[in-house]
C-alpha positions as CSV (number, residue, x, y, z in Angstrom):
1,X,-30.9,58.9,-1.1
2,X,-33.4,56.1,-0.6
3,X,-32.5,54.6,-4.0
4,X,-28.8,54.8,-3.1
5,X,-29.4,52.9,0.1
6,X,-31.4,50.2,-1.7
7,X,-28.7,49.9,-4.3
8,X,-25.9,49.6,-1.7
9,X,-28.1,47.0,0.2
10,X,-28.4,45.0,-3.1
11,X,-24.6,45.2,-3.6
12,X,-23.9,43.9,-0.1
13,X,-26.3,41.1,-0.5
14,X,-24.7,40.1,-3.8
15,X,-21.3,40.2,-2.2
16,X,-22.6,38.1,0.8
17,X,-24.0,35.5,-1.6
18,X,-20.7,35.4,-3.6
19,X,-18.7,34.9,-0.3
20,X,-21.0,32.2,1.0
21,X,-21.2,30.3,-2.4
22,X,-17.4,30.6,-2.7
23,X,-17.0,29.2,0.7
24,X,-19.2,26.3,-0.1
25,X,-17.2,25.5,-3.2
26,X,-14.0,25.9,-1.4
27,X,-15.1,23.6,1.3
28,X,-16.3,21.0,-1.3
29,X,-13.0,21.3,-3.1
30,X,-11.1,20.8,0.2
31,X,-13.1,17.8,1.1
32,X,-12.6,16.3,-2.4
33,X,-8.8,16.9,-2.2
34,X,-8.8,15.2,1.3
35,X,-10.7,12.2,0.0
36,X,-8.0,11.7,-2.7
37,X,-5.2,11.3,-0.3
38,X,-4.9,7.7,0.9
39,X,-2.7,6.7,3.8
40,X,-1.6,3.1,3.8
41,X,-0.1,1.3,6.8
42,X,2.8,-0.9,6.0
43,X,5.6,-2.6,8.0
44,X,9.1,-1.0,8.1
45,X,10.2,-1.4,4.6
46,X,13.2,-2.8,2.8
47,X,14.7,-0.8,-0.2
48,X,12.8,-3.2,-2.6
49,X,9.5,-2.5,-0.9
50,X,10.0,1.2,-1.0
51,X,10.6,1.1,-4.8
52,X,7.5,-1.0,-5.3
53,X,5.3,1.4,-3.3
54,X,6.9,4.4,-5.1
55,X,5.7,2.9,-8.4
56,X,2.2,2.3,-6.9
57,X,2.1,5.9,-5.7
58,X,3.2,7.2,-9.1
59,X,0.5,5.2,-11.0
60,X,-2.2,6.2,-8.4
61,X,-1.3,9.9,-8.9
62,X,-0.8,9.9,-12.6
63,X,-3.8,7.7,-13.6
64,X,-6.3,8.1,-10.9
65,X,-5.4,11.5,-9.2
66,X,-4.9,9.8,-5.8
67,X,-2.0,10.7,-3.5
68,X,-0.6,7.7,-1.7
69,X,1.1,8.2,1.6
70,X,2.7,5.5,3.7
71,X,2.9,5.1,7.5
72,X,5.4,2.5,8.7
73,X,4.9,0.3,11.7
74,X,7.5,-1.9,13.5
75,X,5.5,-5.0,14.5
76,X,2.6,-6.9,13.3
77,X,0.3,-5.8,16.2
78,X,0.1,-2.2,15.0
79,X,-1.3,-1.8,11.5
80,X,-4.7,-3.4,12.1
81,X,-5.3,-1.3,15.2
82,X,-4.3,1.8,13.3
83,X,-6.8,1.0,10.5
84,X,-9.6,0.2,12.9
85,X,-8.9,3.4,14.8
86,X,-8.8,5.5,11.6
87,X,-5.2,6.4,11.9
88,X,-4.7,5.0,8.4
89,X,-7.1,4.4,5.5
90,X,-5.8,1.1,4.3
91,X,-3.1,-1.3,5.2
92,X,-1.0,-3.7,3.3
93,X,1.1,-6.1,5.3
94,X,-0.8,-9.3,6.0
95,X,-2.3,-12.4,4.4
96,X,-5.9,-13.7,4.7
97,X,-5.1,-16.0,7.6
98,X,-3.6,-13.3,9.7
99,X,-6.5,-10.9,9.0
100,X,-9.1,-13.7,9.9
101,X,-7.2,-14.3,13.1
102,X,-7.1,-10.6,14.0
103,X,-10.9,-10.1,13.3
104,X,-11.8,-13.0,15.4
105,X,-9.6,-12.0,18.3
106,X,-10.7,-8.4,18.2
107,X,-14.3,-8.7,16.9
108,X,-13.2,-6.7,14.0
109,X,-14.6,-6.2,10.5
110,X,-11.6,-5.3,8.5
111,X,-12.1,-6.4,4.9
112,X,-9.7,-7.4,2.1
113,X,-10.2,-5.4,-1.1
114,X,-7.3,-6.5,-3.3
115,X,-4.7,-9.2,-3.6
116,X,-1.0,-8.2,-3.8
117,X,1.4,-11.2,-3.6
118,X,2.1,-14.5,-1.9
119,X,5.5,-15.2,-0.3
120,X,6.5,-18.8,0.1
121,X,8.3,-18.9,3.5
122,X,11.5,-20.8,4.2
123,X,13.1,-22.9,6.9
124,X,16.6,-21.5,7.4
125,X,19.7,-22.9,9.1
126,X,23.2,-21.6,9.6
127,X,24.4,-24.9,11.0
128,X,23.1,-27.5,8.6
129,X,22.7,-27.7,4.8
130,X,20.0,-30.3,4.5
131,X,16.9,-31.5,6.4
132,X,18.5,-34.9,7.0
133,X,21.3,-33.3,9.0
134,X,18.9,-31.9,11.6
135,X,19.6,-33.8,14.8
136,X,17.1,-35.3,17.2
137,X,16.1,-32.7,19.7
138,X,16.9,-29.8,17.3
139,X,15.5,-26.4,18.3
140,X,13.5,-24.7,15.7
141,X,12.3,-21.2,16.0
142,X,8.9,-20.2,14.7
143,X,6.8,-17.0,14.7
144,X,4.6,-16.8,17.7
145,X,1.6,-14.8,16.2
146,X,-1.4,-17.0,15.7
147,X,-1.5,-17.3,11.8
148,X,2.2,-17.3,11.2
149,X,2.9,-19.9,13.9
150,X,0.3,-22.1,12.2
151,X,1.9,-21.5,8.8
152,X,5.3,-22.4,10.2
153,X,4.0,-25.6,11.6
154,X,2.5,-26.6,8.2
155,X,5.9,-25.9,6.8
156,X,7.5,-28.4,9.2
157,X,4.7,-30.8,8.4
158,X,5.2,-30.5,4.7
159,X,8.9,-30.9,5.2
160,X,8.2,-34.3,6.8
161,X,9.4,-33.2,10.3
162,X,6.2,-33.4,12.1
163,X,2.6,-34.4,11.7
164,X,-0.4,-32.5,12.7
165,X,-3.8,-33.6,14.1
166,X,-6.5,-33.9,11.4
167,X,-8.6,-31.0,13.0
168,X,-5.6,-28.6,12.8
169,X,-6.6,-25.7,10.7
170,X,-5.3,-22.2,9.8
171,X,-4.7,-21.4,13.5
172,X,-2.8,-24.6,14.5
173,X,-0.5,-24.4,17.5
174,X,2.0,-26.7,19.0
175,X,-0.8,-28.4,20.8
176,X,-1.9,-29.7,17.4
177,X,1.3,-31.6,16.8
178,X,0.3,-35.2,16.5
179,X,3.8,-36.8,16.1
180,X,7.2,-35.4,16.5
181,X,9.5,-38.3,15.7
182,X,12.7,-36.2,15.9
183,X,11.8,-34.7,19.3
184,X,12.0,-31.2,17.9
185,X,11.9,-28.3,20.3
186,X,9.7,-25.6,18.9
187,X,10.8,-22.1,20.2
188,X,8.1,-19.5,19.7
189,X,9.4,-16.0,19.1
190,X,8.2,-12.7,17.7
191,X,8.3,-12.9,13.8
192,X,10.9,-10.1,13.7
193,X,13.2,-12.1,16.1
194,X,13.3,-15.4,14.1
195,X,16.1,-14.4,11.8
196,X,18.2,-13.0,14.6
197,X,17.8,-16.2,16.5
198,X,19.5,-18.4,13.8
199,X,22.9,-18.3,15.6
200,X,21.2,-19.7,18.8
201,X,18.9,-22.4,17.3
202,X,19.3,-25.2,14.8
203,X,16.8,-23.8,12.3
204,X,14.1,-21.2,12.0
205,X,11.1,-20.4,9.9
206,X,11.5,-16.9,8.8
207,X,9.0,-14.6,7.0
208,X,10.4,-13.3,3.8
209,X,10.4,-9.6,4.7
210,X,12.5,-10.3,7.8
211,X,14.7,-12.7,5.9
212,X,15.3,-10.0,3.3
213,X,16.0,-7.4,6.0
214,X,18.6,-9.8,7.7
215,X,20.1,-10.6,4.3
216,X,19.8,-14.3,4.8
217,X,21.5,-16.1,1.9
218,X,19.7,-18.7,-0.2
219,X,22.4,-21.2,0.8
220,X,20.9,-21.2,4.3
221,X,17.5,-22.4,3.0
222,X,16.6,-26.0,4.1
223,X,13.1,-26.1,2.8
224,X,10.7,-23.9,0.8
225,X,6.9,-23.8,1.4
226,X,5.0,-25.3,-1.6
227,X,2.4,-23.0,-3.4
228,X,-0.7,-24.8,-4.3
229,X,-4.6,-24.7,-3.8
230,X,-4.1,-24.8,0.0
231,X,-2.0,-21.6,-0.2
232,X,-4.9,-19.1,-0.6
233,X,-4.9,-18.3,3.0
234,X,-1.3,-17.0,2.8
235,X,-2.0,-14.5,0.0
236,X,-1.2,-11.0,1.0
237,X,-4.0,-8.3,0.8
238,X,-4.7,-4.7,0.8
239,X,-7.3,-4.1,3.7
240,X,-9.9,-1.5,4.4
241,X,-12.6,-0.9,7.1
242,X,-15.7,-2.7,5.9
243,X,-17.7,0.5,5.6
244,X,-15.0,2.0,3.2
245,X,-14.4,-1.1,1.0
246,X,-16.2,0.5,-2.0
247,X,-14.5,3.9,-2.0
248,X,-13.2,4.8,-5.4
249,X,-9.9,6.2,-4.1
250,X,-9.2,3.0,-2.2
251,X,-10.1,0.9,-5.3
252,X,-7.6,3.1,-7.2
253,X,-4.8,2.1,-4.9
254,X,-5.6,-1.6,-5.6
255,X,-5.6,-1.0,-9.3
256,X,-2.3,1.0,-9.1
257,X,-0.8,-2.0,-7.3
258,X,-2.1,-4.6,-9.7
259,X,-0.1,-3.6,-12.7
260,X,2.6,-5.1,-14.9
261,X,5.1,-2.5,-13.7
262,X,4.6,-3.7,-10.1
263,X,4.8,-7.3,-11.3
264,X,8.1,-6.5,-13.0
265,X,9.5,-4.9,-9.9
266,X,8.5,-7.8,-7.7
267,X,10.2,-10.2,-10.0
268,X,13.3,-7.9,-10.2
269,X,13.8,-7.6,-6.4
270,X,12.5,-11.0,-5.2
271,X,12.9,-13.4,-8.1
272,X,10.7,-16.5,-7.3
273,X,10.6,-15.7,-3.5
274,X,7.6,-13.5,-4.0
275,X,4.8,-14.2,-6.5
276,X,2.1,-11.7,-7.6
277,X,-1.2,-13.1,-6.5
278,X,-3.9,-11.1,-8.4
279,X,-3.2,-13.2,-11.5
280,X,-2.2,-16.5,-9.8
281,X,-4.0,-19.7,-10.7
282,X,-3.7,-22.0,-7.7
283,X,-4.0,-25.7,-8.5
């Protein structure tokens, strides 16, 4: 009887160990699986952007075992907050200048971990077909967020419509306009509103994603931003929290983006309006 009790006790101990060890492995496996799912914050997407990210997700899954999920936002103020709060793992919607401005304004430490593309932006008009036709006193709409307003002002500068003060940097505002020989009226609007405002203004600087969404035709382009060594600040990037910048799963998403397949899709859908940046040599 005593031996039987000892044997039963041993059996129960073995079963307990198996259950505990199994639980540990199950938990570890669960944690590993969780780490391999990466949620990326993006802006509300066009069909072209959806196709590009579908390719990224396929490569990430097939080659690296990483599941990519997208979370869409409707305006530029949201994705960085979501990343800083841990609601998403990465985001992919902004260029260096926008990120720098956000970090400074919010005492943030969000960090770029990979280049995606650069999009030369355009000055559009539905009333005129050349810069020379713009009348004195013309109203021009520009995005009102810090970095994109600055970029728009540099577009107007490069187009020869205004000059900027020497100290004007990546966060130039209308206060940095040095000369305005045509007495242009700069109308500051949310970036998502600039395309819709074209019927009410003489011209507007419109970000490419909103121009695509609004189906603005090429014939409405008055001027295209040049791409050169000064354009680095406008390169779009995939961004992580600083503490997470070296995570393998996040690096895998970058690698899955920076492929010839994605490059081909970008060229297919955007032509020369969007240029892959990871292999770009700025001169």
